[in-house]
C-alpha positions in Angstrom: 65.9 24.7 -68.0 66.8 22.8 -71.0 69.2 24.6 -73.6 68.1 25.8 -76.2 70.3 23.6 -77.7 69.1 20.1 -76.1 64.9 21.4 -77.2 65.9 21.2 -81.0 67.5 17.7 -80.6 64.2 16.5 -78.9 62.0 18.6 -81.3 64.2 17.1 -84.6 63.4 13.6 -82.9 60.0 14.5 -82.4 59.4 15.5 -85.7 61.0 13.0 -87.2 58.6 10.5 -85.1 56.0 12.4 -86.6 57.2 11.7 -90.3 57.8 8.5 -90.1 54.4 7.8 -88.1 56.7 6.2 -84.7 52.6 5.1 -83.6 51.4 4.0 -86.8 55.1 1.8 -86.8 54.3 0.4 -83.5 51.5 -0.7 -84.0 52.6 -2.9 -87.1 55.4 -4.3 -85.1 53.1 -5.9 -82.1 50.3 -6.6 -85.0 53.1 -8.5 -87.0 54.3 -10.5 -83.5 51.3 -11.2 -82.4 50.3 -12.2 -85.5 52.9 -14.6 -85.6 52.4 -16.6 -82.0 48.8 -16.6 -82.0 47.7 -16.9 -85.5 50.5 -17.9 -88.3 52.2 -20.4 -85.8 50.1 -21.7 -82.7 51.7 -24.7 -82.2 55.6 -23.5 -81.7 57.4 -22.2 -78.8 57.2 -18.5 -77.7 60.7 -18.1 -77.1 60.9 -19.6 -80.6 58.9 -16.9 -82.5 60.6 -14.2 -80.4 64.5 -15.4 -81.9 62.9 -16.7 -85.3 65.8 -14.2 -87.1 63.8 -14.9 -90.4 61.0 -13.6 -88.9 63.3 -10.4 -87.0 64.5 -9.7 -90.6 61.4 -10.0 -92.2 59.6 -6.9 -89.1 63.2 -4.8 -89.4 62.5 -5.1 -93.5 58.7 -4.1 -92.6 59.9 -1.0 -90.3 62.3 0.5 -92.9 59.8 -0.1 -96.2 57.4 1.4 -94.2 59.0 4.3 -92.5 60.8 5.5 -95.7 57.1 5.4 -97.3 55.6 7.4 -94.7 59.0 10.3 -95.8 58.6 10.3 -99.3 54.2 10.8 -98.9 55.0 13.5 -96.3 58.0 14.9 -99.5 54.9 14.6 -101.9 52.3 15.6 -99.3 53.8 18.8 -98.1 51.8 21.4 -99.6 48.7 19.9 -98.8 49.7 18.5 -94.5 50.3 22.7 -94.6 46.5 22.9 -95.1 44.9 20.3 -93.4 47.6 19.6 -90.6 49.1 22.8 -89.8 50.5 21.6 -86.1 51.7 18.4 -87.7 53.4 20.1 -91.1 55.3 22.5 -88.4 56.4 20.3 -86.4 57.4 18.2 -89.4 59.5 20.9 -91.0 62.4 20.5 -87.9 63.0 18.3 -90.4 64.8 19.3 -93.9 63.8 17.9 -96.8 67.6 16.8 -97.8 67.9 15.0 -94.6 64.1 13.4 -94.6 65.6 12.3 -98.3 68.4 10.7 -97.2 66.6 8.8 -94.9 64.3 7.7 -97.2 67.3 6.3 -99.7 68.5 4.8 -96.4 65.8 3.0 -95.4 65.0 1.8 -98.6 67.8 0.2 -99.2 68.0 -1.5 -96.0 64.8 -3.0 -96.1 65.9 -4.4 -98.8 69.3 -5.6 -97.7 66.9 -7.4 -94.6 64.9 -8.7 -96.9 67.6 -10.4 -99.1 69.0 -11.8 -95.5 65.6 -14.0 -95.7 66.0 -14.9 -99.8 65.4 -13.3 -103.3 61.8 -13.9 -103.2 61.8 -11.6 -100.3 64.4 -8.8 -101.0 62.2 -8.4 -104.5 58.9 -8.6 -102.1 60.1 -5.9 -100.6 61.5 -3.9 -103.3 58.5 -4.2 -105.1 56.4 -2.8 -102.3 59.5 0.7 -102.0 58.4 0.8 -105.7 55.1 0.5 -105.6 54.2 2.7 -102.7 56.4 5.8 -104.2 54.3 5.3 -107.5 51.3 5.1 -105.3 53.1 8.8 -103.5 54.2 10.5 -106.9 50.8 9.7 -109.2 47.9 7.1 -108.3 46.8 9.2 -105.2 45.8 12.1 -107.4 43.3 9.4 -108.5 40.1 8.8 -106.8 39.5 5.2 -107.6 43.2 3.6 -107.8 44.4 5.6 -105.2 41.8 4.7 -102.5 42.4 0.9 -103.9 46.1 1.5 -103.5 46.4 2.8 -100.2 44.3 0.4 -98.7 46.7 -2.7 -100.0 49.7 -0.7 -99.6 48.4 -0.1 -95.7 48.1 -4.0 -95.7 50.8 -5.8 -97.0 53.8 -5.3 -95.1 51.2 -6.9 -92.4 50.7 -10.0 -94.7 54.6 -10.0 -95.1 54.5 -12.4 -91.9 51.3 -14.8 -93.0 53.7 -15.4 -96.5 56.6 -15.9 -94.5 54.6 -18.4 -92.5 52.8 -20.3 -95.2 49.5 -20.6 -92.6 46.6 -21.1 -94.8 43.4 -20.7 -94.0 39.7 -20.1 -94.3 40.0 -17.7 -91.2 43.2 -16.2 -92.5 41.4 -14.6 -95.4 37.7 -13.7 -93.8 39.9 -11.5 -91.2 41.5 -10.0 -94.5 39.0 -9.2 -96.3 37.7 -7.5 -92.6 40.2 -5.4 -92.6 40.7 -4.6 -96.3 36.7 -3.6 -96.1 37.7 -0.9 -92.9 41.2 0.1 -93.6 38.9 1.4 -96.9 36.3 3.0 -95.0 39.4 5.0 -93.1 40.9 6.2 -96.3 37.3 7.3 -97.5 37.2 9.1 -94.2 40.5 10.6 -94.2 40.0 11.6 -97.6 36.6 13.3 -97.2 38.5 15.5 -93.5 41.3 16.3 -96.0 39.4 17.5 -99.2 40.3 20.8 -98.2 44.0 20.7 -99.6 43.4 18.3 -102.1 40.9 21.2 -103.6 44.0 23.9 -103.6 46.2 21.1 -104.3 44.5 19.6 -107.8 44.2 16.0 -105.9 41.3 14.3 -107.1 40.8 12.7 -103.9 37.5 10.2 -103.8 35.5 12.6 -102.5 36.7 15.6 -105.1 35.6 13.5 -108.1 32.9 12.1 -107.2 31.6 14.2 -103.8 31.0 13.7 -100.5 27.5 12.4 -100.6 28.7 9.1 -103.3 31.7 9.4 -100.6 29.4 8.7 -97.6 27.1 5.9 -99.8 30.1 3.7 -100.6 31.8 4.1 -96.9 28.2 3.3 -95.1 27.9 0.4 -98.3 31.3 -1.0 -97.3 30.3 -0.7 -93.7 27.6 -3.2 -94.5 29.8 -5.1 -96.4 31.8 -5.8 -93.0 29.1 -7.0 -91.4 29.8 -10.1 -93.6 33.0 -11.5 -92.8 32.1 -10.5 -89.4 29.3 -13.0 -89.1 31.6 -15.9 -91.2 34.1 -15.1 -87.8 31.7 -15.1 -85.3 29.7 -18.4 -86.3 33.8 -19.8 -85.8 33.8 -22.1 -82.9 37.1 -21.9 -82.7 37.8 -17.6 -82.7 37.2 -18.2 -78.2 37.3 -14.9 -76.4 38.2 -12.4 -79.8 34.3 -12.9 -80.7 33.8 -10.0 -77.9 35.8 -8.1 -80.1 33.5 -8.5 -83.0 30.5 -8.1 -81.0 31.9 -4.7 -80.1 33.2 -3.7 -83.5 29.7 -4.7 -85.0 28.5 -2.0 -82.6 30.7 0.5 -83.3 30.4 0.4 -86.9 26.7 0.3 -86.4 26.6 3.2 -84.7 29.7 5.1 -87.4 26.7 4.4 -90.5 24.3 6.4 -89.2 26.7 9.2 -87.3 28.0 9.1 -91.0 25.3 9.8 -92.8 24.4 12.4 -90.5 27.7 14.7 -90.8 29.0 17.0 -92.5 31.7 19.0 -90.9 35.5 17.9 -91.3 36.3 17.1 -87.1 33.2 15.0 -87.6 34.8 13.0 -90.1 37.8 13.2 -88.3 36.4 11.9 -84.9 35.2 8.8 -87.4 38.9 8.3 -88.6 40.3 8.2 -85.3 37.4 5.7 -84.3 38.4 3.8 -86.8 42.5 3.6 -85.9 41.4 3.2 -82.0 39.3 0.0 -83.2 42.3 -1.6 -84.9 44.0 -1.0 -82.8 42.0 -3.0 -80.4 42.0 -5.3 -83.1 45.5 -6.0 -82.9 45.7 -6.4 -79.0 43.0 -9.0 -79.7 44.8 -11.1 -81.4 45.8 -12.9 -77.7 42.3 -14.1 -77.5 42.0 -15.9 -81.3 42.2 -19.3 -78.8 42.1 -19.4 -74.5 44.1 -22.4 -74.9 47.2 -20.3 -76.5 47.7 -17.7 -73.8 48.1 -20.3 -71.0 50.5 -22.4 -73.3 52.1 -19.1 -74.6 52.2 -18.4 -70.7 53.8 -21.7 -68.9 56.5 -21.8 -72.0 57.8 -18.5 -70.9 57.6 -19.0 -67.3 59.9 -22.4 -68.1 
């Protein structure tokens, strides 16, 4: 049997992973590397991208500032989480608030340093991101529309730090960014719908609290309809190869989601839809490798050589 001390260490480690949302950070790293290999720099070899030191610094900086963002968000939301997510809040409590704050400052400093190793502009980008995520956690999230938009933008920004680094501007990337923005906004609205109880108790004016549950559902469905436009543009591009099947699948899921949402009234139903969108986004990350079938073969041959 495990000793009491070892159990405490394991629980604290799991608690820390819960606080920094280890799963989300892993997905972010995968998304950044896959996007760098198959979208932003398709002509460069796999080894070149994997061993690109500046790209590594960008990803390390992203990991640090995003993890720090989750920590400060957890710090401000401790009362809300105890109502909305009692099991997660209980696990998070194994790490003391003072320890969380120390780690928050350490990660932000490391994120800034990694940015500085790339360039002054990169360091400034990550410094502004650190400030923006603190401002969101401290103030902006309490306001319905500003909180919704800022949460979506802050979620998507680290992914596009790689996009700025490679300076690979194209119509497809822009359309894909619009698609992600709409999908992430719907996910935030669903999260607010499932967390209404905690928001009411802690006097947070989230979108469903301020505008009502019905209008939140109407906006979510409207945004789901809007996603059909970027999906249609992406499907009409002949260069997308096998990834088009992901968008066909997404189309079916979003239509089903819209009908299910309209008839939903319970917290558990909103939670299910929120998780469906999380899985859909995860599948989208792995689908990046199918954006051009010829690239898969090229990268595999390059790896074998």
